[in-house]
C-alpha positions in Angstrom: 121.5 77.3 117.0 120.2 80.4 115.2 120.3 83.2 117.6 119.0 86.9 117.2 120.1 89.5 119.6 118.5 92.9 120.4 121.2 94.7 122.0 119.8 97.7 123.6 120.9 100.5 125.6 118.8 99.5 128.3 117.8 96.0 127.8 119.0 92.8 125.9 116.6 90.4 124.2 117.3 87.1 122.8 115.5 85.0 120.2 116.6 81.6 119.4 115.3 79.3 116.6 112.8 76.9 117.5 112.3 78.3 121.1 111.4 81.8 120.9 112.4 84.7 123.2 114.9 83.2 125.8 115.9 86.0 127.6 115.2 89.7 128.5 117.6 91.3 130.9 118.9 94.9 131.6 122.0 95.8 129.7 124.3 95.8 132.8 127.5 94.7 133.9 129.2 94.4 137.4 133.1 95.2 136.4 136.2 94.3 139.3 137.9 97.5 138.4 140.9 95.7 139.6 141.6 93.4 136.6 138.3 94.5 134.7 136.7 91.2 135.1 133.3 90.8 134.5 131.5 89.2 137.5 128.1 89.9 137.1 125.5 90.8 134.1 121.9 91.3 133.6 119.5 91.4 136.5 122.1 90.0 138.7 124.4 92.9 138.2 121.6 95.3 138.6 120.6 94.1 141.7 124.3 94.8 142.6 123.8 98.8 142.4 124.5 100.6 145.3 125.5 97.4 147.2 129.2 96.6 145.9 132.5 97.3 147.6 134.7 100.3 146.0 136.5 98.0 143.5 133.3 96.6 141.9 131.3 99.2 139.4 127.9 98.5 137.6 127.7 100.0 134.6 125.9 99.8 130.8 128.2 99.3 128.4 126.0 101.0 125.5 125.1 104.6 125.4 122.5 105.8 123.0 122.2 102.5 121.2 126.2 102.3 120.5 128.8 100.2 121.9 131.1 102.2 124.2 133.2 98.9 125.2 133.7 96.2 123.0 135.2 93.7 125.8 132.7 94.4 128.1 129.8 94.3 126.0 131.1 90.8 124.8 131.3 89.2 128.0 128.1 90.5 128.5 126.4 89.1 125.8 128.6 85.9 126.3 126.8 85.7 129.9 123.6 86.4 128.4 124.1 83.4 125.9 125.6 80.8 128.8 122.4 82.0 130.8 119.7 81.1 128.1 121.3 78.5 125.8 122.2 74.9 126.6 125.4 74.5 124.5 127.5 77.4 125.0 130.3 76.9 122.7 129.7 79.9 120.1 131.2 78.0 117.3 127.4 76.1 117.1 125.8 79.3 116.8 124.7 81.6 114.3 123.9 85.0 115.7 122.3 87.9 114.1 123.2 91.2 116.0 120.9 94.5 115.7 122.4 97.9 115.3 120.6 101.4 114.8 120.6 102.4 111.0 121.8 105.5 112.0 125.3 103.7 113.3 128.4 105.2 111.6 131.3 103.0 110.2 133.0 103.1 113.5 129.9 102.1 115.5 129.3 99.2 113.4 132.7 98.1 113.5 132.6 97.8 117.2 129.4 95.3 116.9 131.5 93.4 114.5 134.1 93.4 117.1 131.8 91.9 119.5 130.6 89.3 117.5 134.5 88.4 116.8 135.1 88.0 120.4 132.1 85.6 120.6 133.5 83.3 117.6 130.1 82.5 116.4 130.0 79.9 113.8 128.0 82.5 111.5 127.4 86.4 112.7 125.2 88.8 110.8 124.6 92.4 111.3 121.1 93.7 110.9 119.5 97.6 110.9 117.0 97.6 113.8 114.0 99.1 111.9 114.4 96.2 109.3 114.3 93.5 112.5 111.4 95.6 114.3 109.6 95.4 110.9 109.9 91.8 110.4 109.2 91.1 114.4 106.0 93.0 113.9 104.8 90.4 111.4 105.5 92.9 108.6 106.6 92.0 104.8 109.6 94.0 104.2 110.6 92.5 100.9 107.1 94.1 99.8 107.5 97.4 97.5 104.5 98.7 99.4 106.2 101.4 101.9 106.2 100.4 105.7 106.8 103.3 108.6 108.4 102.1 111.7 108.8 103.9 114.8 111.1 102.1 117.3 111.6 103.6 120.8 114.3 101.8 122.6 116.3 103.0 125.9 118.8 105.5 124.1 117.1 106.2 120.8 114.2 106.8 118.8 114.3 105.4 115.0 111.9 106.2 112.5 112.6 104.5 109.0 110.6 103.9 105.7 111.1 100.4 104.6 110.2 99.4 101.0 111.7 96.0 99.1 113.6 95.0 102.0 115.6 98.3 102.3 115.5 101.4 104.5 114.7 104.1 102.4 114.7 107.1 104.5 115.4 107.2 108.0 116.0 109.6 111.1 116.9 108.9 114.8 117.2 110.9 118.1 118.8 110.3 121.3 115.3 110.3 122.9 114.1 107.0 124.5 112.9 105.3 127.6 116.1 106.8 129.3 115.3 110.5 128.1 111.8 109.9 129.5 113.1 109.0 132.7 115.5 111.8 133.1 112.9 114.3 132.3 110.8 112.8 135.0 113.5 113.1 137.6 113.8 116.9 136.2 110.6 117.9 136.6 109.8 116.8 140.0 113.1 118.2 141.3 112.1 121.7 139.6 108.2 121.7 140.4 108.4 119.8 144.0 112.0 120.5 144.9 112.3 116.9 145.3 115.2 114.7 144.1 114.4 111.2 143.1 116.3 108.6 141.6 116.2 106.7 138.1 114.6 103.9 139.1 111.9 105.9 140.9 111.2 107.7 137.9 111.1 104.4 135.9 108.6 103.3 138.4 106.4 106.7 137.8 106.7 106.3 134.2 105.6 102.7 134.1 102.8 103.1 136.7 101.1 106.6 135.5 103.0 108.0 132.5 101.0 108.9 129.7 101.7 110.8 126.6 98.0 112.1 125.5 95.5 113.1 127.8 92.6 110.8 127.6 88.8 110.9 128.9 89.9 108.7 132.0 90.3 109.9 135.5 93.7 111.2 136.2 96.0 108.9 138.3 98.5 109.7 140.9 101.5 107.9 142.8 103.2 108.8 145.7 106.9 108.7 145.7 109.7 109.5 148.0 112.8 111.5 147.5 115.2 113.8 149.1 114.2 117.4 149.9 116.1 120.7 149.9 117.2 119.6 153.4 118.7 116.5 152.7 115.8 114.7 154.4 113.2 112.1 153.2 110.4 113.3 151.8 106.9 112.3 150.2 105.0 113.7 147.3 102.1 113.1 145.2 102.6 112.6 141.3 99.9 112.8 138.7 99.7 111.5 135.3 98.9 115.3 134.3 102.5 116.0 135.8 104.2 112.9 134.1 102.7 114.2 130.8 104.1 117.6 130.9 107.4 116.2 132.0 107.5 114.3 128.8 106.3 117.1 126.7 109.9 117.7 125.2 111.0 114.2 124.5 108.0 113.2 122.8 107.9 116.6 120.6 111.7 115.5 119.8 110.6 112.0 118.4 107.1 113.7 116.7 109.8 116.1 114.8 111.9 113.0 113.9 109.0 111.3 112.3 108.3 114.6 110.4 111.5 114.9 109.0 111.4 111.4 107.7 107.9 111.9 106.0 109.6 115.2 104.2 112.0 113.0 102.9 109.7 110.1 101.8 109.3 109.7 98.2 105.8 110.5 97.5 104.7 107.1 96.3 105.8 105.6 99.3 103.9 108.7 101.1 100.9 107.2 99.5 101.2 103.9 101.2 101.9 105.3 104.7 99.1 107.7 104.6 96.9 104.5 104.2 99.0 102.1 106.5 100.3 104.6 109.0 103.0 104.0 111.3 103.7 100.9 113.3 105.4 101.8 116.9 108.0 98.9 118.3 110.3 99.1 121.2 110.1 99.6 125.1 108.7 103.0 124.5 105.8 101.8 122.6 104.4 100.7 126.2 104.1 104.5 127.2 100.3 104.6 127.4 98.6 106.4 124.8 101.7 107.3 123.2 100.0 106.0 119.7 97.3 109.0 120.0 99.8 111.5 120.7 102.0 110.4 117.5 98.6 110.2 115.5 97.6 113.6 116.3 101.1 115.1 115.5 101.4 113.5 112.2 97.7 112.9 111.0 98.5 109.3 110.2 97.3 106.3 111.7 99.7 104.8 114.4 99.3 101.3 115.7 101.4 100.0 118.5 102.7 96.6 117.7 102.0 93.3 119.3 104.7 92.4 122.2 106.6 95.6 121.0 109.6 94.9 123.3 110.3 91.6 121.5 109.8 93.0 118.0 113.8 93.6 117.4 114.9 90.2 118.8 112.0 88.2 117.1 113.0 90.0 113.8 116.4 89.1 114.3 115.4 85.7 114.6 113.1 85.5 111.4 116.0 87.1 109.5 118.2 84.3 110.1 115.6 82.3 108.5 115.4 84.1 105.3 
């Protein structure tokens, strides 16, 4: 079976030939510290957060899109594949694993080491912007310039693609995690309330926005710990969230501008006409397309099923 994997900082998505997306789970692992054994992966591990004995640690084995522990990452992927694929003998599978285009040689070697541990029948490494473009239904082999902005949990990658290759790219460690952290810090500074990352993520999903629209501002009541250490409630507005996200969004906009500055004139003309396609979980932030359009003066479109684009593209790549 051909399997395409989007191994993300926050989530892992797996595509199987003929079946489509077969798994979407958090990139989280529960490890027994006594023997370094993985005892749970994905949502099962995430649900153990804060509820484990001292010998069990719940971790994310990737940081900013980079594998930090090869063995644990391989165990996590193996667990995901066993969850979602009937035949768990890896030698039967052809696996395409996606990595950031800005990955160093050491980081790519780590990805290759993970594939080696899985003993796949055939294993390939694919750069995420190429996979994202394929998954968004774009013709990456065309000589026409394509611009992709892929916003994941740990990084935001901007790339110009032409004739099957990445011509120019740039990456910043600003993604969904940075959005959550910015909301946490904003609430603590403005309202003197400490909230957890899961609460910040909930705020982002429910009332998060990147650009002021004409619609009525929304709000959400959240619970946290005040300066006295007591439980307390406050109401956060969508305007608050927009202010909180200003700096991480600016970082992404500056990354896009750096790519545009380095793009050859012929391809710049294509991008001026066709604009930017946004993929990844960060594309789900409300009105992020309007924000990027304002910052770049280019047409911007969010891909269909942006969360799945990289995994879908990895699946399509195995068929090329």
